[in-house]
C-alpha positions in Angstrom: -73.4 70.5 -62.8 -72.3 68.6 -59.6 -72.3 64.9 -58.9 -75.4 65.2 -56.7 -77.4 66.2 -59.7 -76.6 62.8 -61.3 -77.4 61.0 -58.1 -80.8 62.8 -57.9 -81.6 61.4 -61.4 -80.9 57.9 -60.0 -83.3 58.4 -57.1 -86.0 59.8 -59.4 -85.6 56.8 -61.7 -85.9 54.3 -58.8 -89.0 56.2 -57.5 -90.7 55.5 -60.8 -91.2 52.0 -59.4 -93.6 53.6 -56.8 -96.9 52.8 -58.6 -98.7 51.1 -55.8 -99.2 51.9 -52.1 -98.6 48.2 -51.3 -95.1 48.4 -52.8 -94.4 51.6 -50.8 -95.5 49.9 -47.6 -93.3 46.9 -48.4 -90.2 49.0 -48.7 -91.1 51.0 -45.6 -91.2 47.8 -43.6 -88.0 46.5 -45.2 -86.3 49.8 -44.2 -87.3 49.2 -40.6 -85.0 46.2 -40.6 -82.1 48.6 -41.0 -82.9 50.2 -37.6 -81.6 48.9 -34.3 -84.5 46.4 -33.7 -83.1 43.7 -36.0 -79.6 44.2 -34.5 -80.9 43.9 -31.0 -82.8 40.7 -31.8 -79.8 39.1 -33.6 -77.2 40.2 -31.1 -79.1 39.0 -28.0 -80.0 35.7 -29.7 -76.3 35.0 -30.2 -75.3 36.2 -26.7 -78.0 34.4 -24.7 -78.4 31.3 -26.9 -75.3 30.5 -28.9 -71.9 32.0 -28.3 -70.9 34.9 -26.0 -67.6 35.7 -27.7 -69.3 35.9 -31.2 -71.9 38.2 -29.8 -69.3 40.4 -28.3 -67.5 40.7 -31.6 -70.8 41.3 -33.4 -71.9 44.1 -31.0 -68.5 45.8 -30.9 -68.4 45.9 -34.8 -72.0 47.2 -35.0 -71.6 49.9 -32.3 -68.2 50.9 -33.7 -69.7 51.5 -37.2 -72.7 53.3 -35.7 -70.4 55.8 -33.9 -68.4 56.4 -37.0 -71.6 56.9 -39.1 -73.0 59.3 -36.5 -69.8 61.3 -36.6 -69.6 61.4 -40.4 -73.2 62.6 -40.6 -72.6 65.7 -38.6 -69.3 66.2 -40.4 -70.8 66.1 -44.0 -74.2 67.6 -43.1 -75.5 66.4 -46.5 -79.2 67.0 -47.2 -81.4 64.1 -48.1 -82.7 63.7 -51.7 -86.2 64.7 -50.9 -84.9 67.9 -49.4 -82.7 68.7 -52.5 -85.3 68.1 -55.2 -88.8 69.1 -56.0 -89.4 65.8 -57.8 -88.1 63.3 -55.3 -90.5 62.7 -52.5 -90.2 61.2 -49.1 -92.2 58.0 -49.1 -93.3 57.3 -45.6 -92.2 59.4 -42.6 -89.1 61.5 -43.3 -85.9 60.4 -41.4 -85.7 62.6 -38.4 -83.9 62.8 -35.1 -86.0 62.1 -32.0 -85.9 65.7 -30.9 -87.3 67.3 -34.1 -84.2 67.9 -36.1 -83.9 66.4 -39.5 -80.9 64.0 -39.7 -78.4 64.0 -42.5 -77.9 61.8 -45.4 -74.2 60.8 -45.7 -73.5 58.0 -44.9 -76.6 55.8 -44.6 -77.0 54.4 -41.1 -79.6 51.9 -42.3 -77.1 50.6 -44.9 -74.3 50.4 -42.4 -76.6 48.5 -40.0 -77.6 46.1 -42.7 -74.0 45.5 -43.7 -72.6 45.0 -40.2 -75.4 42.6 -39.3 -75.2 40.6 -42.5 -71.4 40.4 -42.7 -71.2 39.7 -38.9 -73.6 36.7 -39.3 -72.1 35.5 -42.6 -68.6 35.2 -41.2 -69.8 32.7 -38.6 -73.0 31.1 -39.7 -73.0 27.8 -41.6 -76.8 27.7 -42.1 -77.6 28.2 -45.8 -81.1 29.6 -45.2 -79.8 32.2 -42.7 -77.0 33.2 -45.0 -79.5 33.7 -47.8 -81.6 36.0 -45.6 -78.5 38.0 -44.7 -77.5 38.5 -48.4 -81.1 39.6 -49.1 -80.9 41.9 -46.1 -77.7 43.7 -47.4 -79.3 44.2 -50.8 -82.9 45.2 -50.0 -82.3 47.6 -47.1 -79.9 49.9 -49.0 -82.2 49.8 -52.1 -85.2 50.7 -49.9 -83.4 53.8 -48.6 -83.0 55.1 -52.2 -86.6 54.1 -53.1 -88.0 56.0 -50.1 -86.1 59.1 -51.1 -84.0 59.2 -47.9 -80.5 58.5 -49.4 -78.3 58.9 -52.5 -76.5 55.9 -54.1 -73.1 57.1 -52.6 -74.8 57.3 -49.1 -75.8 53.6 -49.2 -72.5 52.5 -50.7 -70.6 54.3 -48.0 -72.8 52.8 -45.3 -72.2 49.3 -46.7 -68.5 49.8 -46.9 -68.3 51.1 -43.3 -70.2 48.2 -41.9 -68.0 45.7 -43.8 -64.8 47.3 -42.7 -65.9 47.5 -39.1 -66.8 43.8 -39.0 -63.7 42.7 -40.8 -61.4 44.7 -38.5 -63.1 43.7 -35.2 -63.3 40.0 -36.1 -59.7 40.0 -37.1 -58.7 41.7 -33.9 -60.7 39.3 -31.7 -59.2 36.3 -33.5 -55.7 37.3 -32.3 -56.5 37.0 -28.6 -58.3 34.7 -26.1 -58.7 37.7 -23.7 -61.1 39.6 -25.8 -62.8 41.1 -22.8 -59.9 43.5 -22.3 -60.3 45.0 -25.8 -63.6 46.8 -25.0 -62.6 47.3 -21.4 -59.6 49.4 -22.5 -61.7 51.5 -24.8 -64.2 52.5 -22.0 -62.2 55.5 -20.8 -62.0 56.9 -24.3 -65.8 56.8 -24.8 -66.4 58.3 -21.4 -63.9 61.1 -22.0 -65.3 61.7 -25.5 -68.9 62.2 -24.3 -67.7 64.4 -21.4 -65.7 66.7 -23.8 -68.6 67.0 -26.2 -71.1 67.8 -23.4 -69.0 70.1 -21.2 -67.4 72.0 -24.0 -70.7 72.3 -25.8 -69.5 71.0 -29.2 -72.9 71.3 -30.9 -71.5 70.0 -34.2 -71.3 66.6 -32.5 -74.7 66.6 -30.9 -76.0 63.4 -32.3 -78.3 61.0 -30.5 -76.9 57.9 -32.3 -73.4 58.8 -31.0 -74.5 58.9 -27.4 -76.8 55.9 -27.6 -74.0 53.8 -29.1 -71.4 55.0 -26.7 -73.6 54.3 -23.7 -74.4 50.9 -24.9 -70.8 50.1 -25.7 -69.5 51.1 -22.3 -72.1 48.9 -20.5 -71.6 46.0 -22.9 -67.8 46.1 -22.5 -67.9 46.3 -18.7 -70.8 43.8 -18.5 -69.0 41.3 -20.8 -65.9 41.5 -18.7 -67.8 41.0 -15.4 -69.9 38.2 -16.9 -66.9 36.3 -18.1 -65.0 36.7 -14.8 -67.8 36.3 -12.3 -71.1 35.0 -13.7 -69.8 32.5 -16.3 -73.1 31.9 -17.9 -73.4 29.1 -20.5 -75.7 30.2 -23.4 -76.2 26.8 -25.0 -79.0 24.6 -23.6 -80.5 21.4 -25.1 -83.9 22.3 -23.7 -85.7 24.0 -26.5 -88.4 25.5 -24.2 -85.7 27.1 -22.0 -84.1 28.7 -25.1 -87.4 30.1 -26.3 -88.2 31.5 -22.8 -84.8 33.1 -22.5 -85.2 34.9 -25.8 -88.8 36.0 -25.3 -88.4 37.1 -21.7 -85.1 38.8 -22.3 -86.3 40.8 -25.3 -89.5 41.8 -23.4 -87.4 43.3 -20.7 -85.2 45.1 -23.3 -88.3 46.6 -24.9 -89.8 47.6 -21.5 -86.6 49.4 -20.6 -86.2 51.0 -24.0 -89.7 52.5 -23.9 -90.2 52.9 -20.2 -87.0 54.9 -19.6 -88.2 57.4 -22.2 -90.9 58.4 -19.7 -89.0 57.9 -16.5 -86.0 60.0 -17.4 -86.7 63.8 -17.5 -86.1 64.5 -21.2 -86.5 68.1 -22.3 -89.2 68.8 -25.0 -87.6 70.4 -28.1 -89.6 72.4 -30.7 -89.1 71.4 -34.4 -85.8 72.6 -35.8 -84.1 73.5 -32.5 -80.8 71.9 -31.4 -80.7 68.9 -29.2 -80.3 69.8 -25.5 -77.2 68.4 -23.7 -79.2 66.7 -21.0 -81.2 64.7 -23.6 -78.0 63.3 -25.0 -76.8 62.4 -21.6 -80.1 60.6 -20.8 -79.8 58.7 -24.1 -76.4 57.4 -23.1 -77.8 56.4 -19.6 -80.8 54.7 -21.1 -78.8 52.5 -23.5 -76.2 51.9 -20.7 -79.0 50.4 -18.6 -80.4 48.3 -21.5 -76.9 46.9 -22.4 -76.3 46.3 -18.7 -79.4 44.1 -18.5 -78.4 42.2 -21.7 -74.8 41.4 -20.5 -75.2 41.0 -16.7 -78.9 41.0 -15.6 -80.2 38.5 -18.0 -77.3 36.0 -17.9 -77.4 36.0 -14.1 -81.2 35.6 -14.0 -81.1 32.7 -16.5 -78.3 31.0 -14.7 -80.1 31.1 -11.4 -83.4 30.1 -12.9 -82.3 27.3 -15.1 -78.9 26.5 -13.5 -77.4 27.3 -16.9 -73.6 27.0 -17.0 -73.4 25.1 -13.7 -70.9 22.4 -14.1 -72.0 19.4 -12.1 -69.4 16.9 -10.9 -70.0 13.6 -12.7 -71.1 10.9 -10.4 -68.4 8.2 -10.0 -69.8 4.8 -9.8 -68.2 2.8 -7.1 -66.7 -0.5 -8.3 -66.7 -3.3 -5.8 -63.9 -5.8 -6.4 -64.0 -9.3 -5.2 -61.4 -9.9 -2.6 -59.0 -12.7 -3.6 -57.4 -14.6 -0.8 -53.7 -15.4 -1.1 -52.5 -19.0 -0.6 -51.4 -18.5 3.0 -54.8 -17.0 3.9 -56.8 -20.0 2.7 -55.4 -22.3 5.4 
């Protein structure tokens, strides 16, 4: 009797709490917070409104953990609980890849996302209410994945650990230098080479959309952050509350438009249920998220700076002081 058998009993026990459709819906919506949407909202809020370096650390840690999770999923190829048991059911829509393939269980991407977001914010935030929400986030999202029948206990624990380790390592590394822009810049060739090898050598074991989305986003974010710091020099903080609200709403609206619109503009191949992901779809995923991250790091900061004159350092006006001319004794005669 293997360890998975015992873990299935845990999932079955948790699913006994499913006695009301309202509770099911609640956990489905909680689970959505473990997808990229919450990360995008938090990361861009930090980058556009608070602190660019913090945002860069936050994004690097998240994307790093996402790439590792994607690689481990295809390495372990562990089936999900509802696929391994006749008793466990998938509450809500089963976790699937965008192209019809069922995704794997180990480790939990939602738990890794919850962990990297929560730990990334907790390490910098001094707001007690925000910190409380982050602690709640790191508890409820992993639990929801077990409740919904999508993951085993070890899946969510592994995801939490990966998110924590990624944030801790990246934040420590960034604390050692004031030239953090070169860290990501130096990694760009590795990501480009990695995607090229996977695609051109047709390594189907590594065909995972999360890997390519994260790699494309990281490349654009690393290059964009370097360019923004050297050339644009956007200042995120602004005392005008209306300006900050506009920046967030408008910037996010463009992100959503790009994320959804590029799905239809780029010529993705249609894939029947169960077939492998085409190479060109993976390439288009990388391109799509490269464009989105490019807007976030270069397009939006430049637009906001030009529109609101954010970050423009004005020379302080020097008030001229007129001194009374005092005549010397020989001048009074």
